[in-house]
N, C-alpha and C positions, 0 to 999 in steps of 0.2 A: 356209262362208266365201265372201264375195263375190268375184267375179272381179276387181273393181277395188277394192282395199282403200283406206280413207280416207287422204288425203295426210297425212303426218306430218313434223314438222320434222327437218331433217338434224341428227343428233346432233353432228356436228363443229362446228356453230355454237352449241351449247349449252354454257355455261360450267359448269353444275352438276356434271357427271361429273368435270371436271377438278379440282374442289375436293377430291375424294377420291383424287387421283392417287397420293400416297405410300402410302396404305392399300391401294389396288388393286394397286400394284406388289408389295407383300408378299403379298397374297392370290393374285395371279396366279402368283407364284413357288411358293408352297406348293401351289397347285392343280396346277401342272405336276408337282411332285414326287409328289403323291398319285396323279395320273393315270398317271404312268409306273410307279409301284409296282404299281398294279392291273393294268396292261397287261403288265408284265414277269413277272407270275405266270402269264400265259396265253399271250400272243402267241408267245414263243420256242418253245413246245412244241406248237403246233397242228400243225405239219407232221409231226413225228415221232409225235405222237399219232395222226394220221390213218393213218400207215403201220402203227402198232401195231393200229389197228382193222381193218386189211386193205384200206386204200385203194389204188386202182390208180394208175398213172402219169397217166392222164387226170384222175382226181379230184384228184391233186396239182396238176395244171395249173389245174383249176377253182378250187382253193383260192386261187390268186393272181389268177385272172381274174374271179371273181364279185364280189369287193369293188369293183373299179373299174367294173364293169358296173352294179352297184347304185348306185354314186355318180353315174355319168353320168346315170342315169334320174332320180334323186331330188334332185340338187343344185339345179337351177333351180326345180323344183316346191317343194322345201323352202324356198328363198329367198323365193318368192312367199308361201308360207304364213307364214313368219316375219315378213314385212313387214306382214302384216295383224294381227299380235298387238299388244295394248296393252302387254304386259310381256315383251319378247323374252328378257331374261335369265332370268326365271322359267320361261318355256317351254323355253329351252335347257337349264335344269337338269333338267327332266323328260325331255328328249330324251337327255341324257347318261345318265340313269338307265335309260331303255329300252335303250340300247346295251349297258350293262353287265349288264342282266338276262339277256342271252344266255349269260353265263358259267354260269348255273345250268342252262341247256340242255345245255352241254357236260358238266356234272357228271352229269346223267341219262344221257346217251349212253355215257359211260365206265363207269358202274356197271351199266347194263343190257346193253350190248354185243350188240345184236340183229344179225341178218343185213344189215339196211339201215342200220346205224349209220354207215358211212363216207359214204354218200350224204346222209343226214340231217345229218351233221356239216358237210359242205361247204355244204349249203343253209342251215344255220343261220349259218354264217360270212357268206354272202351277205346273208341277212336282217339280220344285225347291222350290216352296212355301210350300210344305209339310214339309221338314226338317226345313225350315225357321220358320214356325209356331211353330213347336215343340220346337226348340231351343229358340224361343222368350219367350214362357211360362216358360220353364225351367230356362232361364237366369233371368227372372223377379223374380222367386221364390228364386233362389240362391242368387241374389244380395240383395233381401229383408232380407234373413237370415244372410248374411255376415256382414251387416251394421246395427247399431242401428238406430232407427227412427230419432234421432236428427242428424245423420250423412248422411242419405240417400240423402238429398238435395244437400249436398256437393259432394257426389259421382256422382250423376246424372249431376250436374252442371259442375264439372270438366270434365267429360266424354264428355258432349255435346260441351263444348268450344273447347276441343282438336279436336274432330271429325269435328267440323265446319271449323276450320282453315285448317285442312288437306283436307277437301272437296274442299275448294277454290283452293289450290295449285294443287291438283291432277287433278281436273276437268279442270282447265285451261291448264295444261300440256297435258291432253288428247285431248282437243280441238285443241291445236297447232299442235300436232303430226298428227292428221288426218283431220285438217281443210280443206285442199284442195283436199283430197283424193277422187277418184271416185270409184264407185262400192262398194264392201263389204269386200274385202281382208284386208283392213286396220283395220276394226273392229275386225277381227280375231286376229290380232297381239295385239291390245289393250286389248281384253278380255283375251288373253294368259298372258299378263302382270298382269292383275287383278287376275288371278289364282295364279300366283307366289306370289303376295302380300298376298293373302289369306292364304298361308302357314304360314306366319309370324303371321297373325291374330289368326289362330288356335293354334299356339305354345304359344302365349301370354295368351290366355284364359286358357290353360292347367296349367299355373303357379299360378293361384289363389289358395290360401291355405285355408284349413278348410273343403272342400268338405261336405257342410251341406246336410243332407238327405232331399229329397223332401217329403212333407207330403203325407201320404196315402190317397187316395180318398175313401170316404165311399161307401159301396156296392150299396146304392140306391142314385144315383145322383139326381133324381127328387125330393126326399125329402130334400136333401141338398140344392138344388136350391130354393125350396119353403121357406126353413128356411132363406136363404139369402135375398130373396125378401120381407120378413117381416121386414127387417131392412130398415127404411126410407132412410138412407144415400146411401146404396147400390142400392136400387130400383131407387132412383132419379138419381143417376149417370148413371146407365145403360140405363134407358129410355131416358134421355137427350142425351146420346151418339148416339142414333139411327138417329135422324134427322141431327145431326152434321156430322156423318160419311157419311151419304148419300150425303150431299152437298159437303163434302170434296173430296170424291173419284169420284163423277160423273163429276167433272170438269177436271180431269186429261186427259182423251182422248180428250176433247175439247181443252185444252191448246195445246196439241201436234198438232192437226189438224190445229189450227189457226196459230201456229208458222211456220209450214212447208208448208202447202197448201195455206195459205192466205198471211202471212208475208214473206214467202219464206226464212226462216232461214236455214243456212247451219250448218255444224258441229261446226264451230267456235262460231256462235251465240248461239247454244244450250249449248255449254260449258260455254259461258259467262253468260247465264242466271243462270245456275246451280252454277257457281262460285260466282256470285253476291248474290244469295240466301244464299249460305253457309257463305259468309263473313258477311252479315247482321245478320245471326243467331249467328255467333261467337261473334260479337260485342255486342249483346243484351242478350245473355244467362245469364250472371251474373246479369244483371239488373232484369230479371224476377224472379230470386231467391230472390233478395232483396225485390222486390214488394211482393212476396209470404210471406216472413218473416214479412213484415209490416202489410199486410191486410189479410193474410191467403191464402192457396192454393185454397180453394173453391171459394173465391172471385176473385182471380187473373185469374183463368181459363176462366170464361166467357168474361173477358176483352180481353184476347188473341184471343179467338174464334171470337168475333165480329170484331176484327181487321183483322183476316184472311178472313173474309167474303168479304173484299174489294178487294181481289185479282181477283175473277171473275168479280167484278164490273169494274175494270180497263180494262179488256178485252172487256167488253160490249161497251166501248167507241171507239172501233176500232183502237187500237194503231198500230204504225209502229214498225220496228225492234228496234231502239234505245229507243222508249218509253216503250217497253216491259220490259226494265230494271227496270222501276218503280215498276211493279208488282213483280219482283224478290226481290227487297228490302223489299217491304211490306210482301211478302210471307216468306222471310227468317227471318225477325224480329218477326213477329207474329207466324210463324210456330215453331220457337225456343221455344217460351213460351208455345205453345200448346203441343208439344211433351213432354217437361219436366213436365208440370203441370198435364197433363192427367195421366202420370205414378205415380206421387206423390199423386194425388187425389185418384187414384185407390188403392194405398197402404193404404190410410187413411180409405176408406170406406169398405175395405175387412177386416174382423176380422182375426187375426193371425191364429186362429184355423181352418179357412176355406180358407186359402190363395189360395191354388191351385184350389179349386172348384170355388171360386169367380172369379179369373182371367180367368179360362177356360170358365165359363158361360158368363162373360162380353165380352171376345174376340170372342166367338162363335156368340153371338147375333149381335154385330156390324159387324162381318164378313158377315152376311147375307145382311146387307145394302151395304157392299162393292161389293157384287155380282150384286145387282140390279142396283146400281148407274151408272156405266160406260155404261152398255148396254142401260139403259134408256136414257142417254145423247146422245149417238150416234144415237139412234132411233129418238129422238126429232130433232136432227140436220138435218135429212132428210127432215122434213116438216117445220122447223122454221129457219129463217136466223141465221147464226152463232152468230153474236153479241147479238141477242135477247135471245138465249138459255142461255147465261151466267147469265141472271137475275135469273134463276131457282136455280142453286147452291148457288148464293148469298143469296137468300131467305132462303134456307135450312140451310146454315151456320149461318146466322143471327138468325134464329129461334132456332138453337141448342144452341147458346150462351145464349139466353134468357131462354131456358129450363134448362140449368145448373144453372143459377141464381135462378130460381124458385125452383129447386131441393135443392139448398143450403138453401133457406129461409124456406122451409117446412121440412127440416131435423132436427131432434132433436139431431143429433150427432155433437158435437163441432168439429171445424176444428183444425187439427194439424199444427204446424209450421214445415217447412221442415228442419230446423236446419241451 
């Protein structure tokens, strides 16, 4: 591929993709449901599977740190590569397929269970994160181009609701199927099922109509990033994201260690937490869009983030297995708002002409926080009692929510309504 891909028209100025907007709304929703079904058969069980394989605390930390590291390295590289393709949607389809092919690698590791299986397991998760990061940036750009600004809230809301309900059903099914299973063979069968569902996911994505061109990246990314950071809205959004993402991801390995090592959760309880989380998200996703319509995305986002801060707070109170369902409800309800509103706010603050650069720069910077957070958390847990450590991600999440509020107040760019 050439270092300077040919200049392509901005998809946001092309009317042809918008002709298929109603059809793409439906396909986008079904794709989100299928995607979450495939992921829900794998993602909730990776941590406990690693522990069953004999993974150490350090490897558990790497399980959360390697994905953002891979994303940080590959996001802008992948964006430049996607910008040079003639058919981004078609290429993104194959990138999705490459990401899901890693599920088959997990199957092999669970069925062979060699002495280096834990390390290979973690490395495979990191490798899988490369196509995941590329497909995420490309998907965001494609969806932004396929839907008008006033329709994007509906597109993301419909997708989130469908995905959340599917997550509940599939996660509980997975927990029931392997609830009492010993060893790791059952995980292999579950992940194989996930790979089968992923075939449907990839097929649905390929049905999106319009195939908008991904914008060409400028030759000098540093100058483009400097231009973006001169925009108060983008600068505030990106800088506020750093403490929030640090607090968001640093709690993940702590949650797993607490649930498995302290509360002694089995496969069924892990599935119950994920299902409760998904159900709470499904029931509140439409409400978050209504709140954003009423007060603006930029104001609704800090509210969701401050609410999400109380998930590690509940862990600091040393809950038992049933009480952990409370944090699942809080996490699902607030996380639904955070995931939708972060994307909508990013679409607001990134100018259309710099869409790919802005998304790439923002994702790269917050990815750095994702690398540091989990390793920092597992390191602190060696010297500080587990319930006490949870106050640290609580503080970072709370500070991130306040930072988003300050960024909104100091930004001169008016907030858009999600539609």
